[in-house]
C-alpha positions in Angstrom: -19.7 -3.7 31.3 -18.7 -0.2 28.6 -15.7 1.3 30.4 -16.4 5.4 30.2 -14.4 7.9 31.5 -17.0 9.7 33.6 -17.1 6.3 36.1 -15.9 7.4 39.1 -13.8 4.2 39.4 -9.4 5.0 38.1 -8.2 2.3 35.3 -4.6 2.5 35.1 -3.2 -1.2 34.4 -0.9 0.9 31.6 2.5 1.7 32.7 4.0 5.2 31.5 6.7 3.4 29.2 3.8 1.0 28.2 1.8 3.6 26.9 4.3 5.1 25.8 5.9 2.4 23.7 2.2 1.6 21.9 1.7 5.4 21.1 4.7 5.3 19.5 4.2 2.4 17.7 0.9 3.3 16.6 1.9 6.3 15.2 4.4 4.4 13.2 2.5 2.6 11.7 -0.3 5.0 10.7 2.3 7.1 9.0 3.6 4.0 7.0 -0.6 2.3 6.6 -1.6 5.6 5.5 1.7 6.6 2.3 2.6 3.8 1.8 -1.0 1.7 1.1 -1.4 6.0 -0.7 1.2 5.5 -3.6 0.2 1.5 -4.6 -3.5 3.3 -5.2 -1.2 5.7 -7.1 0.7 3.6 -8.7 -1.9 1.3 -9.9 -4.8 4.2 -10.5 -2.1 6.0 -13.1 -0.5 3.6 -14.5 -3.2 1.5 -17.5 -0.7 -1.4 -18.4 -1.5 -2.2 -14.3 -4.5 -2.5 -14.8 -5.5 -4.5 -18.5 -6.8 -8.5 -18.5 -3.0 -9.7 -18.4 -2.8 -7.6 -14.5 -6.2 -9.0 -12.7 -4.3 -9.8 -9.6 -3.8 -6.2 -9.4 -7.5 -5.4 -9.3 -7.1 -7.4 -5.9 -4.3 -6.0 -4.8 -6.2 -2.6 -4.9 -9.6 -4.3 -2.6 -6.4 -4.9 -0.3 -4.9 -2.1 0.3 -8.4 -0.7 0.0 -9.3 -2.1 3.2 -5.4 -1.4 4.5 -6.8 2.1 4.6 -9.5 2.0 6.5 -7.0 0.4 9.8 -5.7 4.3 9.6 -9.2 5.7 9.9 -9.4 3.5 13.4 -5.7 4.0 14.6 -6.1 8.1 16.0 -8.9 5.7 18.5 -6.9 3.2 19.6 -4.0 5.6 20.2 -7.1 8.2 22.0 -7.9 5.0 23.8 -4.2 3.8 25.1 -3.8 7.3 26.7 -6.8 7.3 28.3 -7.7 3.9 29.1 -11.7 4.7 28.6 -13.4 5.8 26.2 -14.8 9.7 26.8 -16.2 9.9 23.0 -19.7 9.5 22.1 -20.8 5.6 21.8 -21.7 6.1 18.3 -18.2 6.5 17.9 -17.6 3.7 19.4 -19.9 1.5 17.0 -17.5 3.5 14.4 -14.6 1.9 15.8 -15.9 -1.6 16.4 -18.0 -1.3 12.2 -14.4 -0.3 11.0 -12.0 -2.8 12.3 -14.5 -5.3 11.7 -14.7 -4.6 8.1 -11.1 -4.2 7.4 -10.7 -7.3 8.6 -13.6 -9.4 6.9 -12.4 -7.5 3.9 -8.6 -8.4 4.4 -9.4 -11.9 4.9 -11.5 -12.8 2.4 -10.3 -10.6 -0.7 -7.0 -12.7 0.3 -9.1 -16.0 0.0 -10.6 -14.6 -3.9 -7.0 -14.1 -5.0 -6.2 -18.0 -4.2 -9.6 -18.9 -6.1 -8.5 -16.4 -8.8 -5.3 -17.7 -9.1 -6.4 -21.0 -8.9 -9.2 -20.9 -11.3 -6.6 -19.1 -14.3 -3.6 -22.0 -13.0 -5.8 -24.6 -14.0 -6.5 -23.6 -16.9 -3.2 -24.9 -18.3 -4.4 -28.5 -17.6 -7.1 -27.8 -20.7 -5.5 -25.1 -23.0 -1.7 -25.0 -22.1 -1.3 -20.9 -21.4 -0.9 -19.3 -19.5 -2.7 -16.0 -21.1 -6.3 -16.6 -20.5 -7.5 -14.7 -17.1 -10.5 -15.1 -14.9 -13.2 -12.2 -16.5 -13.4 -9.0 -16.1 -17.2 -9.9 -14.7 -16.2 -12.7 -12.1 -13.1 -10.8 -11.1 -16.1 -7.8 -10.1 -18.2 -10.1 -9.0 -15.1 -11.9 -6.0 -14.7 -8.0 -5.0 -18.6 -7.1 -4.5 -18.7 -10.9 -2.6 -16.0 -9.9 -0.2 -16.7 -6.4 0.6 -20.5 -7.8 1.2 -20.3 -10.1 3.7 -17.8 -7.9 5.5 -20.4 -5.3 5.5 -23.4 -7.9 6.4 -20.9 -9.3 9.0 -19.6 -5.5 10.1 -23.6 -4.9 10.4 -24.0 -7.5 12.9 -21.4 -6.7 15.0 -22.4 -2.3 15.7 -26.4 -5.0 16.5 -25.1 -6.4 19.4 -24.3 -3.2 20.7 -20.1 -3.1 20.8 -18.2 -1.8 24.0 -14.8 -0.5 25.7 -14.2 -3.3 27.8 -11.0 -2.9 30.0 -7.4 -3.1 29.3 -8.2 -2.9 25.9 -7.7 -0.8 22.9 -10.6 -1.1 20.6 -14.5 -1.2 21.3 -15.6 -4.4 20.1 -18.5 -6.9 21.3 -18.3 -8.3 25.0 -16.1 -11.5 26.1 -17.4 -15.0 25.3 -18.9 -17.1 28.0 -18.8 -20.8 27.5 -22.3 -21.6 27.2 -23.5 -18.7 27.2 -25.0 -17.2 23.1 -21.7 -15.0 22.8 -19.5 -18.7 22.8 -21.4 -19.8 20.3 -21.9 -16.7 18.2 -17.3 -16.7 19.0 -17.6 -20.2 17.7 -19.6 -19.7 15.1 -17.5 -16.6 14.1 -14.3 -18.8 14.3 -15.4 -21.0 11.9 -16.4 -18.2 9.4 -14.3 -16.0 9.0 -11.2 -17.8 9.4 -11.1 -21.5 9.3 -13.0 -21.9 6.6 -11.0 -19.1 4.3 -7.9 -20.9 5.2 -8.7 -24.4 4.1 -9.6 -23.0 0.7 -6.8 -21.0 0.8 -4.7 -23.8 1.8 -6.3 -25.6 -0.7 -6.2 -23.1 -3.8 -2.1 -22.6 -3.2 -0.6 -25.9 -3.2 -3.3 -26.9 -6.4 -1.7 -24.0 -8.2 1.9 -24.8 -7.3 1.5 -28.0 -8.0 -0.3 -26.9 -11.5 3.0 -24.1 -12.4 5.7 -27.3 -10.8 3.6 -29.6 -13.9 3.5 -27.2 -16.3 7.4 -25.9 -15.8 8.1 -30.1 -16.7 6.1 -30.5 -19.7 7.9 -27.4 -21.2 11.7 -28.7 -20.2 10.9 -32.1 -22.2 8.6 -31.2 -25.0 9.4 -27.1 -25.8 12.1 -25.7 -27.5 11.6 -22.3 -26.6 11.5 -20.1 -23.7 8.7 -18.0 -24.1 6.6 -20.6 -21.8 9.0 -21.5 -19.3 9.1 -17.5 -18.4 5.5 -17.4 -17.8 5.6 -20.3 -16.1 8.2 -18.6 -13.6 6.1 -15.0 -13.8 3.5 -16.5 -12.2 5.3 -18.7 -10.2 6.6 -16.2 -8.3 3.2 -13.5 -8.6 1.6 -16.6 -6.8 4.7 -17.2 -4.5 4.2 -12.9 -4.3 0.6 -13.8 -2.9 1.8 -16.0 -0.2 3.6 -14.4 0.9 1.0 -11.6 2.1 -1.4 -14.5 2.9 1.7 -15.6 5.2 2.4 -11.9 6.6 -1.5 -11.4 7.3 -1.5 -14.5 9.6 1.8 -14.1 11.8 0.2 -10.5 12.0 -3.2 -11.5 13.2 -2.0 -14.4 14.8 -1.6 -13.1 18.8 -5.0 -11.3 18.0 -6.7 -14.7 17.8 -4.8 -16.4 20.8 -6.2 -13.2 22.8 -10.2 -13.5 21.3 -9.5 -17.3 22.6 -8.0 -16.9 25.4 -10.2 -14.5 26.5 -13.2 -16.7 25.7 -11.6 -20.0 27.4 -11.1 -17.8 30.9 -13.0 -18.6 34.1 -14.7 -15.9 36.4 -12.9 -12.1 35.9 -11.6 -11.4 33.0 -9.3 -9.1 34.8 -7.4 -11.9 35.2 -6.3 -11.1 31.1 -2.4 -10.4 31.1 -3.1 -5.9 30.3 -0.8 -6.3 27.7 -2.5 -8.9 25.6 -5.1 -6.6 23.7 -2.5 -3.8 22.9 0.2 -6.0 21.6 -2.2 -8.2 20.1 -4.0 -5.3 17.8 -0.3 -3.5 17.5 1.1 -6.6 15.6 -2.2 -6.5 13.5 -2.1 -3.0 12.3 1.0 -3.6 11.4 0.4 -5.7 8.4 -2.1 -3.0 6.9 2.2 -1.0 6.7 3.9 -4.4 5.3 2.0 -5.4 2.5 2.8 -2.0 0.7 7.0 -3.2 1.2 6.3 -6.3 0.0 4.6 -5.7 -3.4 8.2 -3.1 -3.0 10.3 -6.6 -2.8 7.9 -8.2 -4.9 7.3 -6.7 -7.9 9.5 -4.0 -10.3 7.0 -1.5 -11.6 5.6 -1.2 -7.9 9.4 -0.4 -6.8 9.6 1.5 -9.9 6.0 3.2 -9.3 7.1 4.3 -5.9 10.2 5.8 -6.9 9.0 8.0 -8.8 6.1 9.5 -7.2 8.2 9.7 -4.2 10.3 12.2 -6.4 7.5 14.3 -7.8 6.5 14.7 -4.1 9.8 15.9 -3.9 9.9 18.0 -6.4 6.9 20.1 -5.7 8.1 20.6 -2.0 11.2 22.2 -3.2 9.1 24.9 -5.2 6.7 25.6 -2.1 9.3 25.6 0.2 11.7 27.5 -2.4 8.3 29.9 -2.9 8.2 30.3 1.2 11.4 31.6 1.2 11.1 33.5 -1.3 8.2 35.4 0.2 10.0 35.3 3.8 13.0 36.9 2.6 11.3 39.5 0.0 8.3 40.8 2.8 5.7 39.4 1.3 6.4 41.7 -1.9 6.9 38.9 -5.4 7.9 35.4 -5.4 10.6 34.2 -8.0 10.9 31.7 -9.4 13.0 29.4 -8.2 15.9 28.4 -11.1 15.7 24.4 -11.3 18.0 22.0 -13.3 15.7 20.8 -15.6 14.8 24.4 -16.4 18.7 25.1 -17.0 18.8 22.0 -19.4 15.6 23.6 -21.6 16.7 26.3 -21.4 20.8 25.7 -22.8 18.9 23.2 -25.3 16.7 26.1 -27.5 19.9 28.3 -27.3 22.1 25.5 -28.9 19.0 24.8 -30.9 18.9 28.1 -32.9 19.8 29.3 -36.1 22.9 30.7 -37.1 21.6 33.9 -38.9 20.0 34.5 -34.9 23.9 35.0 -33.6 25.3 38.5 -33.9 28.7 38.8 -34.0 31.4 35.6 -34.5 35.3 36.4 -33.5 37.8 35.4 -35.3 41.3 34.9 -34.8 43.4 36.5 -37.4 47.1 38.5 -37.1 44.7 41.7 -36.1 41.0 40.9 -35.1 38.8 41.0 -37.2 35.3 40.9 -36.5 32.8 39.0 -38.8 28.9 39.9 -39.4 27.3 36.5 -39.3 25.2 38.3 -41.6 27.2 38.9 -44.4 29.4 36.4 -46.3 32.6 38.1 -46.6 35.3 36.9 -49.5 38.3 35.6 -48.6 39.7 39.5 -50.3 37.7 41.7 -47.7 39.4 39.7 -45.0 42.9 39.2 -45.7 45.5 36.9 -44.7 43.5 35.2 -41.9 43.8 32.3 -40.0 40.8 31.0 -38.8 41.0 29.0 -35.3 37.8 28.8 -34.7 35.0 27.3 -38.0 31.1 27.9 -38.1 29.2 24.5 -38.4 
């Protein structure tokens, strides 16, 4: 049944230490998820080269990043539930919570599935046209992305229609526990097959064939081509595909505890209180951690993402420096005025302006002689006027 905080019975399954660890872990995941995925979106949107016809995979990464950001909207509910161990918010928020969790999970797994199909279609053309420079069309790309979201939306709406509840010893609102032989059991089996088993089979098939195509293409180029351009292209394509496999492996490892939890909750007979109290919180913490890992994988595997991260961090630090400098000046001046902060770039630009000034703007130039003589730069004195002067500084 739905566990409301207004109930007379008090439920206190989590120890203070366990609760503190769960809340701290969720808070770290929330910050890493929000910052990391925001940087990914900024880097892709601010670099036109990452959105051209030859980098279609980045559109899928952008789609996956948006799905990961949905997790950041859910984590505050989890932190609150971990502390209260019950649900004291309106019921419609419970449904929104369940909707967002389902939408994020299904969008991610189907985006990964379409990435594998995209790589398979693109690389399989090599067997016919013998070139990697023919990407999947933008139209096909958009169809795949829309299909991933539409499927996830439909399934998430079905989850909300089934009246999700907050169950005991959990962090999220979700469907009721499946009961063997009941309608919920068959829905659970259909969910496992349609949203996990079938996508995994497609993923394994596509990536296996992709690596076979790439290896065959590389061997053929080494045998018949004396140039290294084709080999470099093959190596680059292999690197991108390997990165997607790493992202997939991270996704599966992160959500594996949740898969174990859902199936264990199905086969447990009798009271569901027999389920270990720590299983659901740890399962969701590992699942949410996946959304924070993807930006790190992109940074480790793609130099353009890594460089983009550093640039955005430098911009944010620069803005923060100016903002803090102005605040300190306001405090020091009693709110009367704000001095303009002097930063290295301003000093360099001022120095460059001065060194580039024309010679006529220099008022006086001092030279050394037997007696100190000042020569105006606006005049051109003759040798007789200067006398016996030995200059140790010459004008350019």
